[in-house]
N, CA, C and O atoms as CSV, one atom per row, in Angstrom:
chain,resi,resn,atom,element,x,y,z
A,1,MET,N,N,6.452,22.906,-0.366
A,1,MET,CA,C,5.025,22.931,-0.300
A,1,MET,C,C,4.642,23.773,0.912
A,1,MET,O,O,5.185,23.595,2.003
A,2,PHE,N,N,3.701,24.690,0.706
A,2,PHE,CA,C,3.284,25.600,1.770
A,2,PHE,C,C,1.812,25.383,2.082
A,2,PHE,O,O,1.008,25.104,1.192
A,3,GLY,N,N,1.477,25.513,3.342
A,3,GLY,CA,C,0.100,25.341,3.786
A,3,GLY,C,C,-0.697,26.607,3.598
A,3,GLY,O,O,-0.224,27.577,3.007
A,4,ARG,N,N,-1.913,26.589,4.108
A,4,ARG,CA,C,-2.799,27.739,3.977
A,4,ARG,C,C,-2.209,28.971,4.636
A,4,ARG,O,O,-2.502,30.096,4.231
A,5,SER,N,N,-1.384,28.766,5.644
A,5,SER,CA,C,-0.830,29.886,6.388
A,5,SER,C,C,0.489,30.390,5.819
A,5,SER,O,O,1.049,31.363,6.325
A,6,GLY,N,N,0.988,29.746,4.780
A,6,GLY,CA,C,2.261,30.138,4.207
A,6,GLY,C,C,3.447,29.427,4.820
A,6,GLY,O,O,4.585,29.659,4.411
A,7,TRP,N,N,3.205,28.565,5.791
A,7,TRP,CA,C,4.278,27.797,6.423
A,7,TRP,C,C,4.665,26.638,5.540
A,7,TRP,O,O,3.814,26.083,4.844
A,8,PRO,N,N,5.938,26.254,5.550
A,8,PRO,CA,C,6.340,25.068,4.783
A,8,PRO,C,C,5.845,23.798,5.473
A,8,PRO,O,O,6.305,23.464,6.565
A,9,VAL,N,N,4.926,23.105,4.849
A,9,VAL,CA,C,4.371,21.887,5.448
A,9,VAL,C,C,4.975,20.638,4.829
A,9,VAL,O,O,4.671,19.528,5.267
A,10,GLY,N,N,5.820,20.793,3.825
A,10,GLY,CA,C,6.440,19.653,3.157
A,10,GLY,C,C,7.118,18.683,4.100
A,10,GLY,O,O,6.925,17.475,3.960
A,11,PRO,N,N,7.919,19.164,5.075
A,11,PRO,CA,C,8.570,18.219,5.980
A,11,PRO,C,C,7.583,17.370,6.770
A,11,PRO,O,O,7.820,16.180,6.979
A,12,PHE,N,N,6.492,17.959,7.205
A,12,PHE,CA,C,5.527,17.198,7.990
A,12,PHE,C,C,4.768,16.208,7.114
A,12,PHE,O,O,4.495,15.087,7.542
A,13,CYS,N,N,4.425,16.612,5.888
A,13,CYS,CA,C,3.756,15.686,4.965
A,13,CYS,C,C,4.689,14.540,4.590
A,13,CYS,O,O,4.277,13.380,4.570
A,14,SER,N,N,5.934,14.863,4.295
A,14,SER,CA,C,6.893,13.829,3.900
A,14,SER,C,C,7.120,12.840,5.030
A,14,SER,O,O,7.147,11.629,4.810
A,15,CYS,N,N,7.282,13.355,6.230
A,15,CYS,CA,C,7.541,12.488,7.377
A,15,CYS,C,C,6.349,11.577,7.628
A,15,CYS,O,O,6.525,10.384,7.873
A,16,TRP,N,N,5.152,12.117,7.570
A,16,TRP,CA,C,3.944,11.338,7.826
A,16,TRP,C,C,3.799,10.220,6.801
A,16,TRP,O,O,3.558,9.071,7.170
A,17,ARG,N,N,3.939,10.537,5.544
A,17,ARG,CA,C,3.774,9.529,4.487
A,17,ARG,C,C,4.859,8.454,4.563
A,17,ARG,O,O,4.564,7.266,4.435
A,18,LEU,N,N,6.095,8.860,4.768
A,18,LEU,CA,C,7.201,7.909,4.830
A,18,LEU,C,C,7.032,6.953,6.007
A,18,LEU,O,O,7.188,5.742,5.851
A,19,ARG,N,N,6.720,7.481,7.163
A,19,ARG,CA,C,6.595,6.629,8.346
A,19,ARG,C,C,5.429,5.664,8.235
A,19,ARG,O,O,5.553,4.506,8.635
A,20,VAL,N,N,4.291,6.111,7.697
A,20,VAL,CA,C,3.155,5.197,7.537
A,20,VAL,C,C,3.535,4.079,6.577
A,20,VAL,O,O,3.197,2.918,6.807
A,21,ALA,N,N,4.239,4.426,5.497
A,21,ALA,CA,C,4.657,3.419,4.521
A,21,ALA,C,C,5.637,2.417,5.123
A,21,ALA,O,O,5.653,1.257,4.710
A,22,VAL,N,N,6.444,2.831,6.079
A,22,VAL,CA,C,7.408,1.932,6.714
A,22,VAL,C,C,6.762,1.132,7.845
A,22,VAL,O,O,7.054,-0.052,8.008
A,23,LEU,N,N,5.891,1.766,8.624
A,23,LEU,CA,C,5.339,1.118,9.812
A,23,LEU,C,C,4.195,0.155,9.527
A,23,LEU,O,O,4.116,-0.904,10.149
A,24,LEU,N,N,3.322,0.496,8.614
A,24,LEU,CA,C,2.141,-0.329,8.371
A,24,LEU,C,C,2.478,-1.775,8.003
A,24,LEU,O,O,1.835,-2.688,8.521
A,25,PRO,N,N,3.452,-2.019,7.137
A,25,PRO,CA,C,3.776,-3.411,6.812
A,25,PRO,C,C,4.320,-4.220,7.986
A,25,PRO,O,O,4.309,-5.450,7.938
A,26,LEU,N,N,4.797,-3.553,9.042
A,26,LEU,CA,C,5.330,-4.287,10.193
A,26,LEU,C,C,4.278,-5.166,10.856
A,26,LEU,O,O,4.614,-6.175,11.476
A,27,TYR,N,N,3.011,-4.793,10.731
A,27,TYR,CA,C,1.947,-5.626,11.287
A,27,TYR,C,C,1.941,-7.026,10.672
A,27,TYR,O,O,1.494,-7.984,11.304
A,28,PHE,N,N,2.431,-7.139,9.457
A,28,PHE,CA,C,2.378,-8.414,8.740
A,28,PHE,C,C,3.741,-9.100,8.644
A,28,PHE,O,O,3.858,-10.150,8.011
A,29,LEU,N,N,4.768,-8.522,9.261
A,29,LEU,CA,C,6.126,-9.050,9.123
A,29,LEU,C,C,6.697,-9.624,10.419
A,29,LEU,O,O,7.905,-9.846,10.510
A,30,GLU,N,N,5.867,-9.865,11.404
A,30,GLU,CA,C,6.387,-10.368,12.681
A,30,GLU,C,C,7.158,-11.675,12.495
A,30,GLU,O,O,8.237,-11.840,13.063
A,31,ALA,N,N,6.620,-12.598,11.711
A,31,ALA,CA,C,7.288,-13.896,11.508
A,31,ALA,C,C,8.651,-13.712,10.848
A,31,ALA,O,O,9.616,-14.371,11.233
A,32,ASN,N,N,8.741,-12.826,9.860
A,32,ASN,CA,C,10.018,-12.589,9.175
A,32,ASN,C,C,11.035,-11.944,10.110
A,32,ASN,O,O,12.215,-12.294,10.085
A,33,ILE,N,N,10.587,-11.020,10.919
A,33,ILE,CA,C,11.491,-10.349,11.853
A,33,ILE,C,C,11.957,-11.335,12.921
A,33,ILE,O,O,13.116,-11.301,13.333
A,34,ALA,N,N,11.062,-12.210,13.370
A,34,ALA,CA,C,11.423,-13.196,14.396
A,34,ALA,C,C,12.478,-14.160,13.886
A,34,ALA,O,O,13.314,-14.616,14.666
A,35,VAL,N,N,12.465,-14.487,12.588
A,35,VAL,CA,C,13.476,-15.378,12.020
A,35,VAL,C,C,14.856,-14.734,12.117
A,35,VAL,O,O,15.840,-15.405,12.428
A,36,ASP,N,N,14.925,-13.434,11.850
A,36,ASP,CA,C,16.209,-12.724,11.875
A,36,ASP,C,C,16.715,-12.455,13.290
A,36,ASP,O,O,17.919,-12.513,13.543
A,37,THR,N,N,15.797,-12.161,14.212
A,37,THR,CA,C,16.207,-11.734,15.549
A,37,THR,C,C,15.954,-12.765,16.643
A,37,THR,O,O,16.377,-12.572,17.783
A,38,GLY,N,N,15.291,-13.824,16.319
A,38,GLY,CA,C,14.921,-14.821,17.323
A,38,GLY,C,C,13.449,-14.693,17.654
A,38,GLY,O,O,12.792,-13.744,17.227
A,39,VAL,N,N,12.939,-15.626,18.398
A,39,VAL,CA,C,11.526,-15.624,18.746
A,39,VAL,C,C,11.215,-14.442,19.656
A,39,VAL,O,O,11.976,-14.136,20.573
A,40,PHE,N,N,10.103,-13.788,19.398
A,40,PHE,CA,C,9.674,-12.681,20.258
A,40,PHE,C,C,9.151,-13.249,21.563
A,40,PHE,O,O,8.200,-14.032,21.567
A,41,ALA,N,N,9.761,-12.863,22.661
A,41,ALA,CA,C,9.275,-13.306,23.961
A,41,ALA,C,C,7.978,-12.581,24.321
A,41,ALA,O,O,7.098,-13.153,24.965
A,42,HIS,N,N,7.868,-11.325,23.904
A,42,HIS,CA,C,6.683,-10.515,24.200
A,42,HIS,C,C,6.248,-9.774,22.934
A,42,HIS,O,O,6.613,-8.614,22.745
A,43,PRO,N,N,5.474,-10.428,22.065
A,43,PRO,CA,C,5.057,-9.764,20.832
A,43,PRO,C,C,4.175,-8.548,21.076
A,43,PRO,O,O,4.050,-7.691,20.201
A,44,GLU,N,N,3.562,-8.461,22.255
A,44,GLU,CA,C,2.712,-7.300,22.533
A,44,GLU,C,C,3.536,-6.015,22.554
A,44,GLU,O,O,3.023,-4.950,22.209
A,45,TYR,N,N,4.800,-6.100,22.951
A,45,TYR,CA,C,5.655,-4.912,22.908
A,45,TYR,C,C,5.887,-4.468,21.472
A,45,TYR,O,O,5.886,-3.271,21.183
A,46,PHE,N,N,6.082,-5.411,20.585
A,46,PHE,CA,C,6.286,-5.106,19.162
A,46,PHE,C,C,5.053,-4.401,18.599
A,46,PHE,O,O,5.159,-3.347,17.972
A,47,TYR,N,N,3.882,-5.000,18.831
A,47,TYR,CA,C,2.655,-4.417,18.290
A,47,TYR,C,C,2.300,-3.108,18.974
A,47,TYR,O,O,1.700,-2.230,18.353
A,48,ARG,N,N,2.661,-2.963,20.242
A,48,ARG,CA,C,2.438,-1.690,20.934
A,48,ARG,C,C,3.290,-0.601,20.304
A,48,ARG,O,O,2.823,0.518,20.092
A,49,PHE,N,N,4.548,-0.932,20.005
A,49,PHE,CA,C,5.429,0.050,19.356
A,49,PHE,C,C,4.873,0.470,18.002
A,49,PHE,O,O,4.792,1.660,17.699
A,50,VAL,N,N,4.492,-0.511,17.191
A,50,VAL,CA,C,3.993,-0.198,15.850
A,50,VAL,C,C,2.713,0.631,15.943
A,50,VAL,O,O,2.566,1.626,15.233
A,51,GLY,N,N,1.794,0.230,16.807
A,51,GLY,CA,C,0.537,0.966,16.955
A,51,GLY,C,C,0.731,2.381,17.466
A,51,GLY,O,O,0.101,3.317,16.974
A,52,THR,N,N,1.603,2.536,18.453
A,52,THR,CA,C,1.872,3.864,19.003
A,52,THR,C,C,2.557,4.754,17.970
A,52,THR,O,O,2.230,5.934,17.844
A,53,ALA,N,N,3.505,4.184,17.235
A,53,ALA,CA,C,4.194,4.962,16.206
A,53,ALA,C,C,3.233,5.378,15.100
A,53,ALA,O,O,3.321,6.496,14.594
A,54,LEU,N,N,2.320,4.493,14.720
A,54,LEU,CA,C,1.327,4.863,13.707
A,54,LEU,C,C,0.382,5.937,14.226
A,54,LEU,O,O,0.029,6.861,13.494
A,55,ALA,N,N,-0.027,5.822,15.478
A,55,ALA,CA,C,-0.910,6.837,16.055
A,55,ALA,C,C,-0.211,8.195,16.116
A,55,ALA,O,O,-0.849,9.230,15.925
A,56,ALA,N,N,1.087,8.197,16.379
A,56,ALA,CA,C,1.832,9.456,16.441
A,56,ALA,C,C,1.899,10.144,15.085
A,56,ALA,O,O,2.126,11.352,15.014
A,57,GLN,N,N,1.705,9.396,14.020
A,57,GLN,CA,C,1.736,10.007,12.693
A,57,GLN,C,C,0.584,10.994,12.524
A,57,GLN,O,O,0.635,11.881,11.672
A,58,GLY,N,N,-0.452,10.831,13.341
A,58,GLY,CA,C,-1.552,11.792,13.317
A,58,GLY,C,C,-1.099,13.188,13.676
A,58,GLY,O,O,-1.652,14.169,13.179
A,59,ILE,N,N,-0.091,13.291,14.541
A,59,ILE,CA,C,0.457,14.611,14.888
A,59,ILE,C,C,1.013,15.285,13.642
A,59,ILE,O,O,0.767,16.468,13.409
A,60,PHE,N,N,1.760,14.534,12.842
A,60,PHE,CA,C,2.348,15.121,11.640
A,60,PHE,C,C,1.273,15.506,10.637
A,60,PHE,O,O,1.393,16.525,9.956
A,61,PHE,N,N,0.228,14.702,10.541
A,61,PHE,CA,C,-0.876,15.019,9.636
A,61,PHE,C,C,-1.570,16.308,10.077
A,61,PHE,O,O,-1.882,17.159,9.244
A,62,MET,N,N,-1.813,16.456,11.387
A,62,MET,CA,C,-2.460,17.665,11.884
A,62,MET,C,C,-1.594,18.897,11.644
A,62,MET,O,O,-2.096,19.939,11.222
A,63,ILE,N,N,-0.307,18.779,11.909
A,63,ILE,CA,C,0.590,19.920,11.714
A,63,ILE,C,C,0.640,20.313,10.248
A,63,ILE,O,O,0.627,21.500,9.922
A,64,ALA,N,N,0.699,19.329,9.362
A,64,ALA,CA,C,0.747,19.628,7.926
A,64,ALA,C,C,-0.537,20.292,7.454
A,64,ALA,O,O,-0.517,21.109,6.534
A,65,TYR,N,N,-1.653,19.943,8.083
A,65,TYR,CA,C,-2.939,20.514,7.683
A,65,TYR,C,C,-3.028,21.995,8.032
A,65,TYR,O,O,-3.492,22.796,7.222
A,66,ASP,N,N,-2.589,22.360,9.226
A,66,ASP,CA,C,-2.669,23.757,9.668
A,66,ASP,C,C,-1.538,24.052,10.663
A,66,ASP,O,O,-1.735,23.963,11.875
A,67,PRO,N,N,-0.349,24.404,10.143
A,67,PRO,CA,C,0.829,24.572,11.009
A,67,PRO,C,C,0.705,25.664,12.070
A,67,PRO,O,O,1.225,25.505,13.174
A,68,LEU,N,N,0.037,26.752,11.761
A,68,LEU,CA,C,-0.083,27.815,12.764
A,68,LEU,C,C,-1.003,27.399,13.907
A,68,LEU,O,O,-0.720,27.673,15.073
A,69,ARG,N,N,-2.072,26.754,13.574
A,69,ARG,CA,C,-3.008,26.318,14.608
A,69,ARG,C,C,-2.400,25.249,15.511
A,69,ARG,O,O,-2.637,25.236,16.719
A,70,PHE,N,N,-1.623,24.363,14.919
A,70,PHE,CA,C,-1.051,23.252,15.675
A,70,PHE,C,C,0.432,23.450,15.968
A,70,PHE,O,O,1.165,22.480,16.158
A,71,ARG,N,N,0.870,24.700,16.004
A,71,ARG,CA,C,2.282,24.984,16.278
A,71,ARG,C,C,2.771,24.376,17.592
A,71,ARG,O,O,3.885,23.852,17.629
A,72,PRO,N,N,1.984,24.422,18.672
A,72,PRO,CA,C,2.449,23.788,19.922
A,72,PRO,C,C,2.711,22.286,19.768
A,72,PRO,O,O,3.544,21.728,20.483
A,73,ALA,N,N,2.018,21.638,18.856
A,73,ALA,CA,C,2.223,20.200,18.639
A,73,ALA,C,C,3.581,19.909,18.016
A,73,ALA,O,O,4.050,18.773,18.066
A,74,MET,N,N,4.219,20.920,17.431
A,74,MET,CA,C,5.538,20.710,16.833
A,74,MET,C,C,6.550,20.249,17.878
A,74,MET,O,O,7.447,19.464,17.572
A,75,LEU,N,N,6.408,20.734,19.107
A,75,LEU,CA,C,7.313,20.294,20.174
A,75,LEU,C,C,7.143,18.806,20.441
A,75,LEU,O,O,8.122,18.101,20.688
A,76,PHE,N,N,5.904,18.325,20.392
A,76,PHE,CA,C,5.675,16.896,20.585
A,76,PHE,C,C,6.221,16.088,19.417
A,76,PHE,O,O,6.655,14.950,19.594
A,77,ALA,N,N,6.202,16.672,18.228
A,77,ALA,CA,C,6.793,16.008,17.063
A,77,ALA,C,C,8.304,15.869,17.253
A,77,ALA,O,O,8.882,14.836,16.916
A,78,VAL,N,N,8.933,16.899,17.788
A,78,VAL,CA,C,10.373,16.846,18.072
A,78,VAL,C,C,10.640,15.769,19.125
A,78,VAL,O,O,11.566,14.972,18.972
A,79,LEU,N,N,9.850,15.740,20.173
A,79,LEU,CA,C,10.037,14.739,21.229
A,79,LEU,C,C,9.828,13.325,20.691
A,79,LEU,O,O,10.543,12.402,21.081
A,80,GLU,N,N,8.858,13.151,19.807
A,80,GLU,CA,C,8.606,11.833,19.230
A,80,GLU,C,C,9.814,11.355,18.438
A,80,GLU,O,O,10.170,10.178,18.496
A,81,LYS,N,N,10.435,12.246,17.711
A,81,LYS,CA,C,11.612,11.879,16.930
A,81,LYS,C,C,12.816,11.592,17.839
A,81,LYS,O,O,13.572,10.651,17.597
A,82,LEU,N,N,12.984,12.397,18.867
A,82,LEU,CA,C,14.107,12.183,19.788
A,82,LEU,C,C,13.915,10.929,20.641
A,82,LEU,O,O,14.893,10.314,21.065
A,83,ALA,N,N,12.670,10.549,20.892
A,83,ALA,CA,C,12.394,9.367,21.709
A,83,ALA,C,C,12.899,8.091,21.047
A,83,ALA,O,O,13.117,7.087,21.725
A,84,PHE,N,N,13.085,8.119,19.744
A,84,PHE,CA,C,13.641,6.957,19.053
A,84,PHE,C,C,15.121,7.145,18.761
A,84,PHE,O,O,15.918,6.236,18.992
A,85,SER,N,N,15.498,8.315,18.255
A,85,SER,CA,C,16.869,8.499,17.778
A,85,SER,C,C,17.896,8.485,18.912
A,85,SER,O,O,18.956,7.876,18.765
A,86,VAL,N,N,17.612,9.130,20.019
A,86,VAL,CA,C,18.586,9.183,21.113
A,86,VAL,C,C,18.865,7.790,21.687
A,86,VAL,O,O,20.033,7.436,21.848
A,87,PRO,N,N,17.842,6.988,22.001
A,87,PRO,CA,C,18.146,5.631,22.478
A,87,PRO,C,C,18.871,4.766,21.444
A,87,PRO,O,O,19.704,3.936,21.807
A,88,VAL,N,N,18.559,4.954,20.164
A,88,VAL,CA,C,19.255,4.171,19.141
A,88,VAL,C,C,20.742,4.492,19.151
A,88,VAL,O,O,21.571,3.587,19.064
A,89,PHE,N,N,21.087,5.771,19.256
A,89,PHE,CA,C,22.501,6.143,19.289
A,89,PHE,C,C,23.174,5.623,20.552
A,89,PHE,O,O,24.313,5.158,20.504
A,90,ALA,N,N,22.477,5.700,21.676
A,90,ALA,CA,C,23.047,5.204,22.932
A,90,ALA,C,C,23.238,3.688,22.879
A,90,ALA,O,O,24.280,3.180,23.295
A,91,LEU,N,N,22.248,2.971,22.376
A,91,LEU,CA,C,22.354,1.518,22.275
A,91,LEU,C,C,23.403,1.101,21.250
A,91,LEU,O,O,24.075,0.083,21.416
A,92,SER,N,N,23.536,1.887,20.199
A,92,SER,CA,C,24.564,1.595,19.193
A,92,SER,C,C,25.958,1.759,19.783
A,92,SER,O,O,26.858,0.969,19.498
A,93,GLY,N,N,26.127,2.775,20.594
A,93,GLY,CA,C,27.420,3.000,21.230
A,93,GLY,C,C,27.835,1.884,22.164
A,93,GLY,O,O,29.025,1.633,22.357
A,94,SER,N,N,26.846,1.211,22.746
A,94,SER,CA,C,27.157,0.098,23.646
A,94,SER,C,C,27.058,-1.253,22.947
A,94,SER,O,O,27.196,-2.296,23.586
A,95,GLY,N,N,26.822,-1.237,21.642
A,95,GLY,CA,C,26.774,-2.477,20.871
A,95,GLY,C,C,25.528,-3.313,21.096
A,95,GLY,O,O,25.555,-4.525,20.882
A,96,ARG,N,N,24.442,-2.694,21.523
A,96,ARG,CA,C,23.225,-3.448,21.834
A,96,ARG,C,C,22.149,-3.340,20.768
A,96,ARG,O,O,21.030,-3.808,20.976
A,97,VAL,N,N,22.465,-2.731,19.629
A,97,VAL,CA,C,21.490,-2.624,18.546
A,97,VAL,C,C,22.211,-2.950,17.229
A,97,VAL,O,O,23.387,-2.633,17.053
A,98,VAL,N,N,21.480,-3.586,16.321
A,98,VAL,CA,C,22.105,-3.939,15.045
A,98,VAL,C,C,22.345,-2.683,14.221
A,98,VAL,O,O,21.616,-1.698,14.336
A,99,GLY,N,N,23.371,-2.734,13.395
A,99,GLY,CA,C,23.771,-1.571,12.608
A,99,GLY,C,C,22.730,-1.074,11.638
A,99,GLY,O,O,22.744,0.103,11.275
A,100,SER,N,N,21.824,-1.937,11.203
A,100,SER,CA,C,20.813,-1.508,10.227
A,100,SER,C,C,19.762,-0.591,10.845
A,100,SER,O,O,18.991,0.028,10.111
A,101,VAL,N,N,19.709,-0.488,12.162
A,101,VAL,CA,C,18.744,0.383,12.832
A,101,VAL,C,C,19.274,1.810,12.932
A,101,VAL,O,O,18.492,2.760,12.976
A,102,VAL,N,N,20.578,1.966,12.969
A,102,VAL,CA,C,21.194,3.281,13.172
A,102,VAL,C,C,20.795,4.294,12.097
A,102,VAL,O,O,20.518,5.441,12.446
A,103,PRO,N,N,20.750,3.934,10.804
A,103,PRO,CA,C,20.302,4.932,9.819
A,103,PRO,C,C,18.888,5.450,10.091
A,103,PRO,O,O,18.601,6.620,9.835
A,104,PHE,N,N,18.008,4.597,10.604
A,104,PHE,CA,C,16.658,5.059,10.925
A,104,PHE,C,C,16.682,6.029,12.101
A,104,PHE,O,O,15.905,6.983,12.136
A,105,GLY,N,N,17.564,5.790,13.057
A,105,GLY,CA,C,17.743,6.735,14.149
A,105,GLY,C,C,18.285,8.063,13.648
A,105,GLY,O,O,17.881,9.125,14.123
A,106,ALA,N,N,19.202,8.003,12.687
A,106,ALA,CA,C,19.764,9.227,12.114
A,106,ALA,C,C,18.699,10.013,11.346
A,106,ALA,O,O,18.667,11.243,11.399
A,107,ILE,N,N,17.831,9.297,10.635
A,107,ILE,CA,C,16.746,9.966,9.906
A,107,ILE,C,C,15.810,10.663,10.887
A,107,ILE,O,O,15.413,11.805,10.656
A,108,ASP,N,N,15.454,9.988,11.980
A,108,ASP,CA,C,14.587,10.618,12.974
A,108,ASP,C,C,15.267,11.812,13.627
A,108,ASP,O,O,14.610,12.811,13.921
A,109,PHE,N,N,16.567,11.724,13.857
A,109,PHE,CA,C,17.282,12.863,14.434
A,109,PHE,C,C,17.272,14.045,13.464
A,109,PHE,O,O,17.112,15.190,13.885
A,110,PHE,N,N,17.441,13.775,12.182
A,110,PHE,CA,C,17.357,14.821,11.163
A,110,PHE,C,C,15.986,15.495,11.206
A,110,PHE,O,O,15.893,16.723,11.187
A,111,TRP,N,N,14.908,14.679,11.264
A,111,TRP,CA,C,13.561,15.248,11.310
A,111,TRP,C,C,13.373,16.074,12.583
A,111,TRP,O,O,12.705,17.108,12.546
A,112,ALA,N,N,13.942,15.644,13.697
A,112,ALA,CA,C,13.828,16.407,14.943
A,112,ALA,C,C,14.445,17.796,14.776
A,112,ALA,O,O,13.887,18.788,15.245
A,113,ILE,N,N,15.584,17.862,14.114
A,113,ILE,CA,C,16.238,19.152,13.872
A,113,ILE,C,C,15.381,20.023,12.958
A,113,ILE,O,O,15.224,21.218,13.208
A,114,VAL,N,N,14.829,19.431,11.903
A,114,VAL,CA,C,13.976,20.184,10.974
A,114,VAL,C,C,12.741,20.709,11.700
A,114,VAL,O,O,12.388,21.881,11.566
A,115,PHE,N,N,12.087,19.839,12.468
A,115,PHE,CA,C,10.868,20.271,13.171
A,115,PHE,C,C,11.177,21.345,14.198
A,115,PHE,O,O,10.412,22.300,14.334
A,116,ALA,N,N,12.279,21.213,14.923
A,116,ALA,CA,C,12.651,22.216,15.916
A,116,ALA,C,C,12.959,23.547,15.245
A,116,ALA,O,O,12.586,24.599,15.764
A,117,SER,N,N,13.631,23.518,14.104
A,117,SER,CA,C,13.927,24.777,13.410
A,117,SER,C,C,12.660,25.440,12.894
A,117,SER,O,O,12.569,26.668,12.884
A,118,LEU,N,N,11.681,24.650,12.466
A,118,LEU,CA,C,10.417,25.228,12.031
A,118,LEU,C,C,9.634,25.785,13.211
A,118,LEU,O,O,8.964,26.809,13.079
A,119,TRP,N,N,9.709,25.130,14.356
A,119,TRP,CA,C,9.030,25.631,15.521
A,119,TRP,C,C,9.645,26.955,15.983
A,119,TRP,O,O,8.928,27.863,16.405
A,120,LEU,N,N,10.970,27.059,15.902
A,120,LEU,CA,C,11.649,28.289,16.327
A,120,LEU,C,C,11.463,29.438,15.345
A,120,LEU,O,O,11.733,30.592,15.676
A,121,ARG,N,N,11.015,29.130,14.169
A,121,ARG,CA,C,10.850,30.117,13.113
A,121,ARG,C,C,9.873,31.191,13.487
A,121,ARG,O,O,9.625,32.102,12.697
């Protein structure tokens, strides 16, 4: 899929839609997550993460709308993806994160590579 400028916007549209679909239900799943991981000592951190991650999806929406105009924002999209994937890999290496989180870190790392390659284009 190409935008008005001829740039491929498919990766940004796909990332935005997928992340919103994954993040939005987290607002309603705190009790279920707490059963699996234990009681949340600070639920505000959980909701801050979800809210911040949802707000960051606006970057992907803007880039998909007009990639040439928002090309500088692509670097922030790369940083947003690396801000999750790198710590997940580091925590996984030290055994401090459950294995089911690692694939999500790998997906974000993949998106970081895609976004960086589009920015360098």
